[in-house]
C-alpha positions in Angstrom: -0.3 25.4 -5.7 -3.2 24.4 -7.9 -5.7 27.0 -9.0 -9.0 26.1 -7.4 -10.9 26.9 -10.6 -8.9 24.7 -12.9 -9.8 21.0 -13.3 -7.0 18.8 -12.1 -5.3 16.9 -14.9 -5.0 13.5 -13.1 -2.6 12.1 -15.6 -0.1 14.7 -14.3 -0.2 12.8 -11.0 0.4 9.4 -12.6 -3.2 8.5 -12.2 -5.5 7.1 -15.0 -9.2 6.4 -15.1 -8.7 2.8 -16.2 -6.0 1.9 -13.6 -6.2 4.5 -10.8 -3.1 4.4 -8.7 -1.7 1.4 -10.5 1.2 2.2 -12.8 0.1 3.4 -16.3 2.0 0.5 -17.9 2.1 -3.1 -16.6 5.1 -3.6 -14.3 8.3 -4.9 -15.8 8.7 -8.7 -15.4 12.5 -8.8 -15.6 15.6 -6.6 -15.3 18.3 -6.5 -18.0 20.9 -9.3 -18.0 23.4 -7.4 -15.9 21.1 -8.0 -12.9 20.6 -11.7 -13.5 22.1 -12.5 -10.1 19.6 -10.3 -8.4 16.7 -11.9 -10.4 17.9 -15.4 -9.6 18.2 -14.8 -5.9 14.8 -13.2 -5.8 13.3 -16.2 -7.7 14.9 -18.5 -5.1 13.6 -16.5 -2.1 10.8 -18.9 -1.1 13.3 -21.9 -1.1 15.9 -19.9 0.8 13.5 -18.7 3.4 12.1 -22.2 3.9 15.7 -23.4 4.5 16.7 -20.3 6.5 19.6 -19.8 4.1 19.0 -16.3 2.7 21.4 -14.2 4.7 24.6 -16.2 3.8 23.5 -16.0 0.1 22.7 -12.3 0.3 26.1 -11.6 1.9 27.8 -13.1 -1.2 25.6 -11.1 -3.7 27.5 -9.0 -6.3 25.5 -6.3 -7.9 26.6 -4.2 -10.8 26.7 -0.4 -10.4 23.3 1.5 -10.4 24.2 3.0 -13.8 23.5 -0.3 -15.5 19.8 0.1 -14.7 17.6 1.7 -17.3 15.1 4.4 -16.2 12.1 2.0 -16.5 13.8 -0.6 -14.3 14.1 1.3 -11.0 10.7 0.1 -9.7 11.4 -3.5 -10.3 14.9 -3.2 -8.9 13.4 -1.6 -5.7 10.8 -4.3 -5.4 13.3 -7.2 -5.7 15.7 -5.5 -3.3 13.0 -4.7 -0.7 11.8 -8.4 -0.7 15.3 -9.6 -0.1 15.9 -7.0 2.7 12.7 -8.0 4.5 13.4 -11.7 4.0 16.9 -11.3 5.4 15.7 -9.4 8.6 12.8 -11.8 9.4 14.0 -15.2 8.1 14.6 -16.6 11.7 11.8 -14.7 13.4 10.2 -18.0 14.6 13.4 -19.0 16.4 13.4 -15.5 18.1 16.6 -14.7 16.2 16.4 -11.3 14.4 19.6 -9.8 13.3 18.8 -6.1 12.8 21.5 -5.6 10.1 21.1 -5.5 6.4 24.2 -6.7 4.6 26.2 -4.1 2.6 25.7 -6.1 -0.6 22.0 -5.2 -0.7 21.8 -2.2 1.8 23.8 0.2 -0.4 21.8 -0.9 -3.5 18.3 -0.4 -2.0 19.3 3.0 -0.7 20.6 4.1 -4.1 17.5 2.7 -5.9 15.3 4.4 -3.4 16.7 7.8 -4.3 15.6 7.1 -7.9 12.1 5.9 -7.1 11.4 8.3 -4.3 10.4 5.4 -2.0 11.9 4.7 1.4 14.5 1.9 1.4 12.0 -0.7 2.7 9.1 -2.8 1.4 6.1 -0.5 1.1 2.7 -1.0 -0.6 4.0 0.4 -3.8 6.5 -2.4 -4.3 4.5 -5.1 -2.5 1.3 -4.5 -4.5 1.3 -1.7 -7.1 4.3 -3.0 -9.0 4.1 -6.7 -8.2 1.7 -8.2 -10.6 1.3 -9.3 -14.2 -1.6 -10.1 -16.5 -2.0 -13.7 -17.5 -3.7 -12.7 -20.7 -2.0 -9.4 -21.6 -5.1 -8.3 -23.5 -7.4 -9.1 -20.7 -8.6 -6.9 -17.8 -6.7 -6.2 -14.5 -8.9 -8.3 -12.3 -8.9 -11.4 -10.2 -8.7 -14.4 -12.5 -6.3 -12.6 -14.9 -3.6 -11.4 -12.6 -0.7 -13.2 -11.1 1.8 -12.2 -8.4 5.4 -11.8 -9.5 7.5 -11.9 -6.3 6.7 -14.0 -3.2 8.2 -14.5 0.2 7.2 -18.1 0.9 4.8 -18.6 -2.1 1.4 -20.2 -2.2 -2.2 -19.2 -2.9 -2.9 -17.3 0.3 0.1 -15.0 -0.1 -0.8 -14.4 -3.8 -4.5 -13.8 -3.1 -3.9 -11.3 -0.3 -1.9 -9.0 -2.6 -3.9 -9.6 -5.8 -7.1 -8.6 -4.0 -5.4 -5.2 -3.3 -4.3 -4.9 -7.0 -7.8 -5.7 -8.3 -9.3 -3.1 -5.9 -6.8 -0.5 -7.1 -7.8 -1.2 -10.7 -11.5 -0.8 -9.8 -10.8 2.4 -7.9 -9.7 4.2 -11.0 -13.2 5.3 -11.9 -13.9 6.2 -8.3 -10.9 8.5 -8.1 -11.8 10.4 -11.3 -15.5 10.6 -10.3 -14.6 12.0 -6.8 -12.3 14.7 -8.2 -14.8 15.7 -10.9 -17.7 15.7 -8.5 -15.7 18.0 -6.2 -15.0 20.3 -9.1 -18.7 20.4 -10.1 -19.6 21.3 -6.5 -17.0 24.1 -6.6 -18.4 25.4 -9.9 -22.0 25.2 -8.4 -23.2 22.7 -11.0 -25.5 20.4 -9.0 -26.5 18.2 -12.0 -23.0 17.4 -12.9 -22.0 16.8 -9.3 -24.9 14.3 -9.0 -23.8 12.5 -12.2 -20.2 12.1 -10.9 -21.4 11.0 -7.5 -23.5 8.3 -9.1 -20.5 7.1 -11.0 -18.5 7.2 -7.7 -21.1 5.2 -5.9 -21.1 2.4 -8.6 -17.3 2.4 -8.7 -17.1 2.0 -4.8 -19.5 -0.9 -5.0 -17.1 -2.6 -7.4 -14.1 -1.9 -5.2 -16.0 -3.4 -2.2 -17.2 -6.4 -4.2 -13.5 -7.3 -4.7 -12.5 -6.6 -1.1 -15.3 -8.9 0.1 -13.6 -11.8 -1.7 -10.5 -11.8 0.5 -11.6 -14.8 2.6 -12.2 -16.9 -0.5 -8.5 -17.9 -0.9 -6.7 -16.2 1.9 -7.1 -18.0 5.2 -6.6 -16.0 8.4 -4.3 -18.5 10.1 -2.1 -18.7 7.0 -2.1 -15.0 6.6 -1.0 -14.3 10.2 1.6 -17.0 10.4 3.0 -17.3 6.8 2.2 -14.0 5.0 2.2 -11.2 7.6 5.6 -11.8 9.4 7.6 -10.8 6.4 6.0 -7.4 5.8 6.7 -5.8 9.2 9.0 -2.8 9.1 11.4 -1.4 11.7 9.6 1.4 13.2 7.3 0.2 16.0 5.8 1.1 19.3 6.3 -2.4 20.7 9.3 -2.1 23.1 9.9 -5.9 23.1 10.2 -5.9 19.3 13.6 -7.1 18.1 13.7 -4.0 15.8 12.5 -1.5 18.3 15.7 0.5 17.9 15.7 0.2 14.1 17.8 -1.6 11.6 21.4 -1.0 10.5 22.0 -0.5 6.7 25.6 -1.8 6.5 28.1 0.3 4.5 25.6 3.2 3.8 27.8 6.2 4.5 25.0 8.8 4.8 23.4 6.9 7.7 26.6 7.3 9.7 26.4 3.8 11.2 23.1 4.5 13.0 20.1 2.2 12.9 17.2 3.5 10.7 13.5 3.3 11.4 11.0 2.7 8.6 7.3 1.6 8.7 6.3 -1.8 7.3 4.1 -2.5 4.3 0.5 -1.8 5.0 -2.7 -1.1 3.0 -2.8 2.2 4.8 -0.1 3.2 2.2 -2.8 3.0 -0.5 -3.9 6.4 -1.7 -7.6 5.4 -2.4 -9.2 6.1 1.0 -7.3 9.4 1.9 -8.3 10.8 -1.5 -12.0 9.8 -1.1 -12.1 11.2 2.5 -10.6 14.5 1.2 -13.0 14.8 -1.7 -16.2 13.9 0.2 -15.2 15.7 3.5 -14.9 12.7 5.9 -13.0 14.3 8.8 -10.8 12.2 11.2 -10.1 13.9 14.5 -6.4 13.8 15.4 -5.4 10.5 16.9 -2.5 8.1 16.8 -3.9 6.5 13.7 -4.6 9.8 11.9 -1.0 10.9 12.6 0.2 7.5 11.3 -1.9 7.9 8.1 -0.3 11.3 7.5 3.1 9.7 7.8 2.0 7.2 5.2 2.2 9.9 2.6 6.0 9.5 2.7 5.5 5.9 1.5 3.2 6.8 -1.4 4.4 7.6 -4.9 5.1 11.4 -5.0 2.4 12.0 -7.6 -0.3 10.2 -5.6 0.5 12.1 -2.4 0.5 15.4 -4.4 -3.0 14.6 -5.7 -4.3 13.9 -2.2 -2.8 17.2 -1.1 -4.4 19.1 -4.1 -7.8 17.6 -3.3 -7.5 18.4 0.4 -6.6 22.0 -0.5 -10.0 22.5 -2.2 -13.5 22.7 -0.5 -14.8 19.2 0.2 -18.2 18.2 -1.3 -20.0 17.7 2.0 -21.0 21.3 2.6 -22.2 21.7 -1.0 -24.2 18.4 -0.8 -25.7 19.4 2.5 -27.2 22.6 0.9 -28.7 20.7 -2.1 -31.5 18.3 -1.1 -31.2 16.6 -4.5 -27.7 15.5 -3.7 -28.4 14.1 -0.2 -29.2 10.6 -1.2 -26.4 10.0 -3.7 -23.8 11.7 -1.4 -24.9 9.5 1.5 -24.8 6.4 -0.7 -21.1 7.1 -1.4 -20.4 7.7 2.2 -22.2 4.4 3.0 -19.9 2.5 0.7 -16.8 4.0 2.4 -18.4 3.0 5.7 -19.1 -0.5 4.5 -15.4 -0.8 3.4 -14.2 0.4 6.8 -16.6 -2.0 8.6 -15.3 -4.9 6.5 -11.7 -3.8 7.1 -12.4 -3.8 10.9 -13.8 -7.3 10.6 -10.8 -8.5 8.7 -8.4 -6.9 11.2 -10.2 -8.8 14.0 -10.1 -12.2 12.3 -6.8 -12.0 10.4 -4.7 -10.4 13.1 -6.4 -9.5 16.5 -8.0 -12.9 16.9 -4.9 -14.9 16.1 -2.6 -16.4 18.6 0.5 -14.2 19.0 3.4 -16.6 19.7 6.1 -14.0 19.2 7.2 -10.4 19.8 8.1 -10.1 16.1 4.5 -10.7 15.0 2.2 -9.1 17.6 -1.6 -9.3 17.4 -2.3 -5.8 18.8 -0.2 -3.9 16.3 -0.7 -3.5 12.5 2.1 -4.2 10.0 2.6 -0.4 9.9 3.6 -0.6 13.6 0.7 1.0 15.3 -2.2 -0.3 17.5 -5.2 -0.4 15.3 -8.5 -1.8 16.6 -9.7 1.3 18.5 -8.5 3.6 15.8 -10.3 1.7 13.0 -13.5 1.8 15.1 -13.1 5.6 15.5 -12.6 6.0 11.7 -15.7 3.9 11.1 -17.8 6.2 13.4 -16.3 9.4 11.8 -17.3 8.1 8.3 -20.8 7.5 9.4 -21.0 11.1 10.8 -20.0 12.5 7.4 -23.5 11.8 6.0 -25.7 14.8 5.3 
């Protein structure tokens, strides 16, 4: 339990002001030579998926024991394994052939690596985005124009852009996270001037985050996203009864699962820690619903430190009440809430054009359900309204 009077040391939660929830060091670009076969297979993933030849190759994969991985390599190992696992499940989705079994060659490996990273044995936002980028100029900033994607499913500009926009937003959000936590602490200490200063920083940082988010349509086309990017990131925990993975997926040869299918959510931006943290600090309250329960479940897919930070901020008094009693804070507080509202409004628009408005040709890639496996349009609208109501 964190002492309410003590400022939170954000570095203890693996969060930095320059990178926010991105890893403190750039992600590793290659595993040690013992794992060359894994690296080679992952590099060939786009070609194998195009040829629908991944599963036979995956079944022949020989991976060394986990002990040959160094400590700093677990995140990359998890990322590569998760891409291969999702590729293997979904490679024939357009032919309506989904084999809900992960071959033992990779199933046992991803489950073991997951124990080291603390992530579920599936592709989540942490592997898809937070640990899946490199800087083109290592001395340059982490922003669009200087970051490249490391691992792809099919490859191409739209797939890269979709993920890189998220990475660039996470980088911009670093200042926002720090400002939100410090503003909350200033409110707790009864220091209105300091609270106002941090809220101004938060407002500017949120404008930067939104400016990146607004760029999504520049190089990620809705049709390409829906048909070429999205199908691969679905998980195997869904409310769609017709889904080929409705009963979960078998992890072959994993003793602790006792031969029973497992259910895990798919990769989704809802696994990003930015919005839950800002909601908690500002005091945006979401009434219980299917989406709010889903968002609570998303904590299990976040890095442990990030989830712990959100919990710590939620355990302290939100700023809204303090701001409501200080007329000098009304404007700047409302500006911050307005930026959150603008983000959610744009997200709702994107959900409508990139998913809901597309032509669902298949039960494996439905239009009414998000990649996390829940219906989303009504819930997103509700969150938008609740954000607006948080103004003072």
